[in-house]
KEVEX-133700 format. One record per residue (C-alpha): residue number from 1; residue in one letter; y, x, z negated. Coordinates in Angstrom, 2 decimals. Layout:
BEGIN
+-----+--------+---------+---------+---------+
: num : residu :      py :      px :      pz :
+-----+--------+---------+---------+---------+
: NUM :      A :       Y :       X :       Z :
...
+-----+--------+---------+---------+---------+
This chain:
BEGIN
+-----+--------+---------+---------+---------+
: num : residu :      py :      px :      pz :
+-----+--------+---------+---------+---------+
:   1 :      T :  -17.99 :   -3.21 :   -6.87 :
:   2 :      S :  -17.02 :   -6.76 :   -6.54 :
:   3 :      P :  -18.12 :   -8.99 :   -4.65 :
:   4 :      Y :  -21.23 :   -7.37 :   -3.28 :
:   5 :      L :  -21.54 :   -7.64 :    0.55 :
:   6 :      E :  -25.43 :   -7.18 :    0.84 :
:   7 :      N :  -27.36 :   -6.49 :   -2.00 :
:   8 :      F :  -26.23 :   -7.81 :   -5.71 :
:   9 :      T :  -27.05 :   -4.37 :   -6.88 :
:  10 :      E :  -24.17 :   -3.18 :   -5.39 :
:  11 :      R :  -22.09 :   -3.87 :   -8.34 :
:  12 :      I :  -23.55 :   -1.60 :  -10.66 :
:  13 :      E :  -24.12 :    1.83 :   -9.83 :
:  14 :      F :  -25.02 :    5.05 :  -11.97 :
:  15 :      D :  -25.08 :    8.72 :  -10.25 :
:  16 :      G :  -24.78 :    7.11 :   -6.37 :
:  17 :      K :  -27.79 :    4.86 :   -6.61 :
:  18 :      E :  -27.45 :    1.37 :   -6.91 :
:  19 :      I :  -29.15 :   -0.37 :  -10.32 :
:  20 :      S :  -32.96 :   -1.04 :   -9.54 :
:  21 :      K :  -34.21 :   -4.53 :   -9.74 :
:  22 :      K :  -36.25 :   -3.97 :  -12.66 :
:  23 :      D :  -33.46 :   -2.87 :  -14.85 :
:  24 :      L :  -31.33 :   -5.64 :  -13.49 :
:  25 :      V :  -33.77 :   -8.11 :  -14.84 :
:  26 :      S :  -34.52 :   -6.34 :  -18.11 :
:  27 :      C :  -30.60 :   -6.10 :  -18.93 :
:  28 :      S :  -29.67 :   -9.37 :  -17.69 :
:  29 :      Q :  -32.79 :  -10.89 :  -19.78 :
:  30 :      E :  -31.04 :   -9.19 :  -22.97 :
:  31 :      V :  -27.80 :  -10.62 :  -21.98 :
:  32 :      F :  -28.82 :  -14.03 :  -21.41 :
:  33 :      K :  -30.53 :  -13.95 :  -24.97 :
:  34 :      A :  -27.06 :  -13.02 :  -26.27 :
:  35 :      V :  -25.40 :  -16.03 :  -24.31 :
:  36 :      D :  -27.96 :  -18.72 :  -25.45 :
:  37 :      K :  -27.05 :  -17.50 :  -28.83 :
:  38 :      M :  -23.10 :  -17.60 :  -28.48 :
:  39 :      I :  -23.52 :  -21.04 :  -26.94 :
:  40 :      A :  -25.50 :  -22.26 :  -29.72 :
:  41 :      M :  -22.76 :  -21.07 :  -32.20 :
:  42 :      G :  -20.35 :  -23.24 :  -30.20 :
:  43 :      H :  -19.01 :  -20.77 :  -27.88 :
:  44 :      E :  -18.16 :  -21.13 :  -24.24 :
:  45 :      S :  -20.23 :  -19.77 :  -21.64 :
:  46 :      P :  -19.05 :  -16.87 :  -20.10 :
:  47 :      T :  -17.79 :  -16.51 :  -16.61 :
:  48 :      E :  -20.46 :  -14.77 :  -13.94 :
:  49 :      F :  -17.77 :  -11.81 :  -13.77 :
:  50 :      E :  -17.87 :  -11.48 :  -17.81 :
:  51 :      L :  -22.00 :  -12.15 :  -17.38 :
:  52 :      V :  -21.96 :   -8.88 :  -14.90 :
:  53 :      T :  -19.70 :   -7.01 :  -16.83 :
:  54 :      A :  -21.86 :   -7.44 :  -19.61 :
:  55 :      I :  -25.19 :   -6.44 :  -17.97 :
:  56 :      G :  -23.09 :   -3.48 :  -16.48 :
:  57 :      F :  -22.07 :   -2.15 :  -19.96 :
:  58 :      L :  -25.85 :   -2.49 :  -21.16 :
:  59 :      Y :  -27.56 :   -0.74 :  -18.14 :
:  60 :      F :  -24.40 :    2.24 :  -18.73 :
:  61 :      S :  -25.25 :    2.48 :  -22.37 :
:  62 :      Q :  -29.38 :    3.49 :  -21.64 :
:  63 :      K :  -27.81 :    6.07 :  -19.09 :
:  64 :      P :  -26.53 :    9.53 :  -19.83 :
:  65 :      L :  -23.16 :    8.81 :  -18.49 :
:  66 :      D :  -20.55 :   11.61 :  -18.39 :
:  67 :      I :  -17.69 :    9.22 :  -17.22 :
:  68 :      L :  -17.65 :    5.72 :  -16.09 :
:  69 :      I :  -15.88 :    4.13 :  -13.55 :
:  70 :      L :  -14.93 :    0.57 :  -14.03 :
:  71 :      E :  -13.53 :   -1.55 :  -11.57 :
:  72 :      V :  -11.50 :   -4.72 :  -12.86 :
:  73 :      G :  -11.81 :   -8.33 :  -12.00 :
:  74 :      L :   -8.53 :   -9.74 :  -11.34 :
:  75 :      G :   -7.49 :   -7.00 :  -13.45 :
:  76 :      G :   -4.99 :   -7.93 :  -16.07 :
:  77 :      L :   -4.35 :   -9.21 :  -19.39 :
:  78 :      G :   -7.72 :  -11.52 :  -19.62 :
:  79 :      D :   -9.97 :   -9.23 :  -17.68 :
:  80 :      S :  -13.39 :   -8.72 :  -19.16 :
:  81 :      T :  -12.99 :   -4.98 :  -18.70 :
:  82 :      N :  -10.58 :   -4.86 :  -21.60 :
:  83 :      L :  -13.21 :   -3.97 :  -24.12 :
:  84 :      I :  -12.64 :   -0.86 :  -22.91 :
:  85 :      K :  -10.07 :    0.05 :  -25.73 :
:  86 :      K :   -9.37 :    3.76 :  -25.50 :
:  87 :      P :   -9.87 :    4.72 :  -21.54 :
:  88 :      L :   -9.56 :    8.04 :  -20.73 :
:  89 :      V :   -7.05 :    6.97 :  -17.83 :
:  90 :      T :   -6.03 :    3.85 :  -15.99 :
:  91 :      A :   -5.23 :    3.90 :  -12.66 :
:  92 :      F :   -3.44 :    1.37 :  -10.03 :
:  93 :      T :   -4.13 :    1.64 :   -6.50 :
:  94 :      S :   -2.06 :   -1.63 :   -5.09 :
:  95 :      I :   -0.19 :   -4.56 :   -5.85 :
:  96 :      S :   -0.08 :   -7.59 :   -3.81 :
:  97 :      Y :    0.19 :  -11.11 :   -3.54 :
:  98 :      D :   -3.07 :  -12.63 :   -4.58 :
:  99 :      H :   -5.03 :  -14.80 :   -6.89 :
: 100 :      M :   -1.67 :  -16.09 :   -7.72 :
: 101 :      D :   -3.06 :  -19.35 :   -9.51 :
: 102 :      V :   -3.97 :  -17.26 :  -12.12 :
: 103 :      L :   -1.24 :  -14.11 :  -12.23 :
: 104 :      G :    1.62 :  -15.26 :  -11.19 :
: 105 :      E :    4.09 :  -16.59 :   -8.10 :
: 106 :      T :    6.17 :  -13.33 :   -8.28 :
: 107 :      I :    5.10 :   -9.81 :   -7.93 :
: 108 :      E :    6.97 :   -8.88 :  -11.25 :
: 109 :      E :    4.69 :  -11.59 :  -12.69 :
: 110 :      I :    1.48 :  -10.16 :  -10.76 :
: 111 :      A :    2.26 :   -6.48 :  -12.00 :
: 112 :      Y :    2.64 :   -7.62 :  -15.69 :
: 113 :      Q :   -0.71 :   -9.35 :  -15.92 :
: 114 :      K :   -2.17 :   -6.32 :  -13.93 :
: 115 :      A :   -0.22 :   -4.05 :  -16.73 :
: 116 :      G :   -2.72 :   -5.92 :  -19.28 :
: 117 :      I :   -5.13 :   -3.12 :  -18.96 :
: 118 :      I :   -3.01 :   -0.52 :  -20.23 :
: 119 :      K :   -3.92 :    0.66 :  -23.54 :
: 120 :      A :   -1.52 :    2.68 :  -25.96 :
: 121 :      G :   -1.76 :    6.32 :  -25.53 :
: 122 :      C :   -3.71 :    6.09 :  -22.63 :
: 123 :      P :   -2.57 :    8.07 :  -19.37 :
: 124 :      V :   -1.34 :    5.86 :  -16.41 :
: 125 :      V :   -1.75 :    6.86 :  -13.06 :
: 126 :      S :   -0.03 :    4.41 :  -10.25 :
: 127 :      N :   -0.10 :    4.30 :   -6.53 :
: 128 :      V :    1.86 :    1.06 :   -6.24 :
: 129 :      K :    4.64 :    1.23 :   -3.47 :
: 130 :      D :    6.34 :   -2.12 :   -4.56 :
: 131 :      K :    9.53 :   -0.61 :   -6.56 :
: 132 :      R :    9.51 :   -4.43 :   -8.80 :
: 133 :      A :    5.66 :   -3.57 :   -9.57 :
: 134 :      I :    6.46 :    0.08 :  -10.41 :
: 135 :      E :    9.33 :   -1.01 :  -12.76 :
: 136 :      V :    6.92 :   -3.17 :  -14.56 :
: 137 :      I :    4.28 :   -1.05 :  -15.03 :
: 138 :      K :    6.19 :    2.04 :  -15.76 :
: 139 :      N :    7.75 :   -0.46 :  -18.38 :
: 140 :      V :    4.52 :   -1.46 :  -20.22 :
: 141 :      A :    3.19 :    2.65 :  -20.04 :
: 142 :      L :    6.62 :    3.19 :  -21.78 :
: 143 :      E :    6.37 :    0.42 :  -24.29 :
: 144 :      K :    2.66 :    1.57 :  -25.18 :
: 145 :      D :    3.48 :    5.15 :  -25.54 :
: 146 :      C :    1.41 :    6.06 :  -22.44 :
: 147 :      E :    1.94 :    9.37 :  -19.86 :
: 148 :      F :    3.13 :    7.54 :  -16.34 :
: 149 :      Y :    2.14 :    9.56 :  -13.60 :
: 150 :      D :    3.56 :    8.14 :   -9.83 :
: 151 :      A :    1.02 :    9.32 :   -7.28 :
: 152 :      S :    3.39 :    6.94 :   -4.48 :
: 153 :      E :    6.56 :    9.96 :   -5.01 :
: 154 :      I :    3.75 :   12.41 :   -3.48 :
: 155 :      N :    4.47 :   13.96 :   -0.43 :
: 156 :      I :    1.78 :   13.59 :    2.11 :
: 157 :      D :    1.58 :   15.75 :    5.24 :
: 158 :      V :   -0.56 :   14.39 :    7.95 :
: 159 :      Q :   -2.30 :   16.65 :   10.11 :
: 160 :      D :   -4.44 :   13.62 :   11.82 :
: 161 :      S :   -4.92 :   10.34 :   11.55 :
: 162 :      S :   -8.06 :    8.37 :   13.62 :
: 163 :      L :  -11.04 :    6.37 :   13.77 :
: 164 :      K :  -12.93 :    9.09 :   12.70 :
: 165 :      G :  -10.75 :    9.59 :    9.46 :
: 166 :      N :   -7.82 :   11.53 :    7.99 :
: 167 :      T :   -6.90 :   14.91 :    7.63 :
: 168 :      F :   -3.69 :   15.77 :    5.50 :
: 169 :      I :   -2.05 :   18.04 :    2.86 :
: 170 :      P :   -1.12 :   16.29 :   -0.50 :
: 171 :      G :    2.17 :   17.72 :   -1.74 :
: 172 :      Q :    3.25 :   18.79 :   -5.46 :
: 173 :      L :    3.43 :   15.87 :   -8.42 :
: 174 :      S :    6.59 :   17.46 :  -10.63 :
: 175 :      S :    4.73 :   16.07 :  -14.12 :
: 176 :      I :    1.64 :   17.83 :  -13.30 :
: 177 :      N :    0.69 :   21.69 :  -13.06 :
: 178 :      S :   -1.83 :   21.08 :  -10.42 :
: 179 :      L :   -4.78 :   22.79 :   -9.03 :
: 180 :      I :   -5.15 :   20.83 :   -5.88 :
: 181 :      L :   -1.99 :   18.68 :   -5.64 :
: 182 :      G :    0.94 :   21.20 :   -4.01 :
: 183 :      R :   -1.41 :   23.98 :   -3.14 :
: 184 :      G :   -1.30 :   23.90 :    0.38 :
: 185 :      E :   -5.10 :   22.40 :    0.50 :
: 186 :      I :   -6.23 :   20.43 :    3.43 :
: 187 :      I :   -8.08 :   17.40 :    2.39 :
: 188 :      E :  -10.43 :   15.20 :    4.56 :
: 189 :      T :  -11.42 :   11.34 :    4.36 :
: 190 :      E :  -13.83 :    9.59 :    6.86 :
: 191 :      M :  -12.52 :    6.38 :    5.71 :
: 192 :      V :   -9.74 :    5.31 :    8.32 :
: 193 :      G :   -6.32 :    4.34 :    7.82 :
: 194 :      M :   -2.96 :    5.52 :    6.20 :
: 195 :      H :   -3.53 :    3.49 :    3.19 :
: 196 :      Q :   -6.77 :    5.62 :    2.54 :
: 197 :      I :   -4.81 :    8.56 :    2.28 :
: 198 :      E :   -2.71 :    6.77 :   -0.38 :
: 199 :      N :   -5.86 :    6.06 :   -1.83 :
: 200 :      A :   -7.33 :    9.92 :   -2.02 :
: 201 :      T :   -4.14 :   11.19 :   -3.19 :
: 202 :      C :   -4.06 :    8.73 :   -6.07 :
: 203 :      A :   -7.81 :    9.79 :   -6.81 :
: 204 :      L :   -6.61 :   13.35 :   -6.70 :
: 205 :      T :   -3.84 :   12.41 :   -9.21 :
: 206 :      V :   -6.44 :   10.98 :  -11.68 :
: 207 :      L :   -8.68 :   14.07 :  -11.34 :
: 208 :      E :   -5.58 :   16.26 :  -12.23 :
: 209 :      V :   -4.94 :   13.83 :  -15.03 :
: 210 :      L :   -8.60 :   14.61 :  -16.49 :
: 211 :      N :   -8.12 :   17.77 :  -15.76 :
: 212 :      K :   -5.10 :   18.53 :  -17.52 :
: 213 :      K :   -6.80 :   16.83 :  -20.54 :
: 214 :      G :   -9.36 :   18.79 :  -20.53 :
: 215 :      I :  -11.86 :   16.25 :  -20.30 :
: 216 :      I :  -13.57 :   17.50 :  -16.51 :
: 217 :      K :  -13.05 :   20.82 :  -15.12 :
: 218 :      L :  -12.25 :   20.88 :  -11.26 :
: 219 :      D :  -14.72 :   22.16 :   -8.67 :
: 220 :      L :  -11.90 :   22.32 :   -5.58 :
: 221 :      G :  -15.35 :   22.19 :   -3.61 :
: 222 :      K :  -16.74 :   19.23 :   -5.22 :
: 223 :      V :  -13.50 :   17.63 :   -5.39 :
: 224 :      K :  -13.25 :   17.54 :   -1.39 :
: 225 :      Y :  -16.92 :   16.99 :   -0.48 :
: 226 :      G :  -16.45 :   13.91 :   -2.69 :
: 227 :      I :  -13.32 :   12.62 :   -0.86 :
: 228 :      K :  -14.42 :   13.66 :    2.47 :
: 229 :      T :  -17.88 :   11.98 :    2.09 :
: 230 :      A :  -16.69 :    8.57 :    0.18 :
: 231 :      K :  -17.26 :    5.35 :    2.15 :
: 232 :      L :  -16.68 :    1.84 :    1.36 :
: 233 :      K :  -18.51 :   -0.91 :    3.06 :
: 234 :      G :  -16.65 :   -3.49 :    4.55 :
: 235 :      R :  -13.51 :   -1.65 :    4.54 :
: 236 :      F :  -12.49 :   -0.90 :    8.42 :
: 237 :      E :  -16.19 :   -0.34 :    8.60 :
: 238 :      I :  -16.99 :    0.51 :   12.24 :
: 239 :      L :  -20.64 :   -1.16 :   12.92 :
: 240 :      Q :  -20.52 :   -0.14 :   16.77 :
: 241 :      N :  -18.62 :    2.39 :   18.48 :
: 242 :      S :  -18.56 :    1.06 :   22.50 :
: 243 :      P :  -17.35 :   -1.59 :   22.30 :
: 244 :      Y :  -16.08 :   -1.33 :   18.96 :
: 245 :      I :  -17.67 :   -3.69 :   16.47 :
: 246 :      I :  -15.36 :   -3.72 :   13.21 :
: 247 :      I :  -15.81 :   -5.53 :    9.99 :
: 248 :      D :  -12.93 :   -5.39 :    7.26 :
: 249 :      G :  -12.75 :   -7.63 :    3.86 :
: 250 :      A :   -8.95 :   -7.66 :    3.93 :
: 251 :      H :   -7.91 :  -10.86 :    2.07 :
: 252 :      N :   -4.68 :  -10.32 :    1.09 :
: 253 :      E :   -1.09 :   -9.53 :    2.61 :
: 254 :      A :   -1.46 :   -6.26 :    1.99 :
: 255 :      G :   -5.01 :   -5.55 :    3.21 :
: 256 :      V :   -4.20 :   -7.29 :    6.42 :
: 257 :      H :   -1.06 :   -5.02 :    6.92 :
: 258 :      A :   -2.79 :   -2.57 :    6.23 :
: 259 :      L :   -5.65 :   -3.51 :    8.55 :
: 260 :      S :   -2.84 :   -4.39 :   11.25 :
: 261 :      K :   -1.33 :   -0.78 :   10.90 :
: 262 :      V :   -4.86 :    0.76 :   11.66 :
: 263 :      I :   -5.66 :   -1.48 :   14.69 :
: 264 :      N :   -2.16 :   -1.36 :   16.34 :
: 265 :      S :   -2.42 :    2.55 :   15.79 :
: 266 :      N :   -5.62 :    3.29 :   17.14 :
: 267 :      L :   -6.52 :    0.73 :   19.42 :
: 268 :      S :   -3.67 :   -0.34 :   21.47 :
: 269 :      D :   -5.35 :    0.51 :   24.73 :
: 270 :      K :   -8.04 :   -1.68 :   24.02 :
: 271 :      K :   -8.70 :   -5.77 :   24.42 :
: 272 :      V :   -8.87 :   -6.62 :   20.53 :
: 273 :      L :  -10.33 :   -9.97 :   19.51 :
: 274 :      L :   -9.82 :  -11.06 :   15.94 :
: 275 :      V :  -12.55 :  -13.27 :   14.51 :
: 276 :      V :  -11.13 :  -14.65 :   11.11 :
: 277 :      G :  -12.11 :  -16.29 :    8.48 :
: 278 :      M :  -10.58 :  -17.43 :    5.23 :
: 279 :      L :  -11.13 :  -18.88 :    1.85 :
: 280 :      A :   -9.06 :  -22.45 :    1.28 :
: 281 :      D :   -7.71 :  -21.34 :   -1.96 :
: 282 :      K :   -5.71 :  -18.23 :   -0.72 :
: 283 :      K :   -2.06 :  -17.93 :    0.69 :
: 284 :      V :   -3.19 :  -18.75 :    4.39 :
: 285 :      D :    0.00 :  -19.30 :    5.76 :
: 286 :      R :    1.02 :  -15.50 :    4.39 :
: 287 :      L :   -2.04 :  -14.46 :    5.87 :
: 288 :      I :   -1.51 :  -15.64 :    9.18 :
: 289 :      A :    1.93 :  -14.36 :    9.24 :
: 290 :      R :    0.40 :  -10.80 :    8.38 :
: 291 :      Y :   -2.60 :  -11.53 :   11.16 :
: 292 :      N :    0.24 :  -12.34 :   13.63 :
: 293 :      E :    1.08 :   -8.30 :   13.62 :
: 294 :      I :   -1.69 :   -7.73 :   15.41 :
: 295 :      N :   -1.72 :   -7.51 :   18.88 :
: 296 :      G :   -5.14 :   -9.53 :   20.37 :
: 297 :      D :   -6.81 :  -12.70 :   20.86 :
: 298 :      I :   -7.90 :  -14.57 :   17.71 :
: 299 :      L :  -10.89 :  -16.65 :   17.41 :
: 300 :      A :  -10.92 :  -18.62 :   13.99 :
: 301 :      S :  -14.43 :  -19.14 :   12.03 :
: 302 :      E :  -15.22 :  -19.73 :    8.25 :
: 303 :      P :  -17.08 :  -17.68 :    5.89 :
: 304 :      D :  -20.30 :  -18.96 :    4.27 :
: 305 :      S :  -18.90 :  -19.93 :    1.15 :
: 306 :      P :  -17.91 :  -23.49 :   -0.70 :
: 307 :      R :  -14.36 :  -22.49 :   -0.70 :
: 308 :      K :  -14.20 :  -21.84 :    3.21 :
: 309 :      L :  -11.39 :  -23.05 :    4.85 :
: 310 :      D :  -12.56 :  -25.10 :    7.92 :
: 311 :      S :  -12.18 :  -23.18 :   11.31 :
: 312 :      K :  -10.22 :  -26.02 :   12.93 :
: 313 :      I :   -7.63 :  -26.38 :   10.43 :
: 314 :      L :   -7.12 :  -22.63 :   10.24 :
: 315 :      C :   -6.92 :  -22.55 :   14.15 :
: 316 :      Q :   -4.41 :  -25.34 :   13.94 :
: 317 :      K :   -2.26 :  -23.36 :   11.40 :
: 318 :      I :   -2.20 :  -20.30 :   13.98 :
: 319 :      K :   -1.27 :  -22.34 :   16.92 :
: 320 :      D :    1.51 :  -23.72 :   14.71 :
: 321 :      T :    3.13 :  -20.52 :   14.70 :
: 322 :      G :    2.89 :  -20.13 :   18.16 :
: 323 :      R :   -0.06 :  -17.89 :   18.76 :
: 324 :      D :   -2.76 :  -18.84 :   20.96 :
: 325 :      C :   -6.26 :  -19.04 :   19.21 :
: 326 :      I :  -10.00 :  -20.24 :   19.93 :
: 327 :      C :  -11.84 :  -22.46 :   17.44 :
: 328 :      G :  -15.14 :  -20.20 :   16.87 :
: 329 :      G :  -17.49 :  -23.82 :   17.04 :
: 330 :      N :  -15.45 :  -24.55 :   20.46 :
: 331 :      W :  -16.04 :  -21.48 :   21.42 :
: 332 :      L :  -19.82 :  -20.53 :   20.44 :
: 333 :      E :  -20.56 :  -24.13 :   21.83 :
: 334 :      E :  -19.45 :  -22.62 :   25.62 :
+-----+--------+---------+---------+---------+
């Protein structure tokens, strides 16, 4: 996954285990040799993400892979993962305002850039909710003669949703003769929030497509176990229960909106203190508007990054919206 939270090795995993430091060094040395040759031939030096992608590809080429799950960088036309010309399936979970300096200012522009990972004749699964974005993705899929599966159309019967996770029954997707979807199967996930139910449903749809194509053979028990035990570091990760200490990496409007829904639904009887830090190159005012959906106090902090937004500036921007805010530096001194 990118970016990593604790260890760089999180970015490359095989069979549930992070790449070893020994393999990381070995693969990196091979890639750096190739980079030196490229530069000597007059080519530009690759970006960090391109280097990591190349290291990952080299590492995976040495492993007995059945299926490789690739997470894009920014996603889209210029993404280095586009080296894969014939993916088994391409999936979109959500599209929101992010990286607008590169991807575009409107949802339609961003969606068109994101749709650049769609390859001719390869099936596409979308869980995108924004109708403008769906239309763009669907049109690109049709232009490239791809089967299109809209997971956002699946009706979901939510049995339970709490800080312990979710229990739900996914409905049928009309374009697939399903083995799981629409069969009344109860699915559990330990990840918190309604958006994680939607993500799990998207994953189920991908599995159904792969099963339909004869690429995998679904085992219901293993699928249920995999979804139930799946975890993502830094995504509403509960570090402590009494009192609750929770970390979340929400960094765009959709992410903060999802975070606000989880907090307001599950912690409305608690006193909430948000410790918020942002990068200066984000759409700060839009993010603040989303954070203002959350009931609680705000402490403006700043991440350990050269791109950080000064906590005093963030604090003032929050106050400009009419909401009280504590500046992290002052609060810590007190």
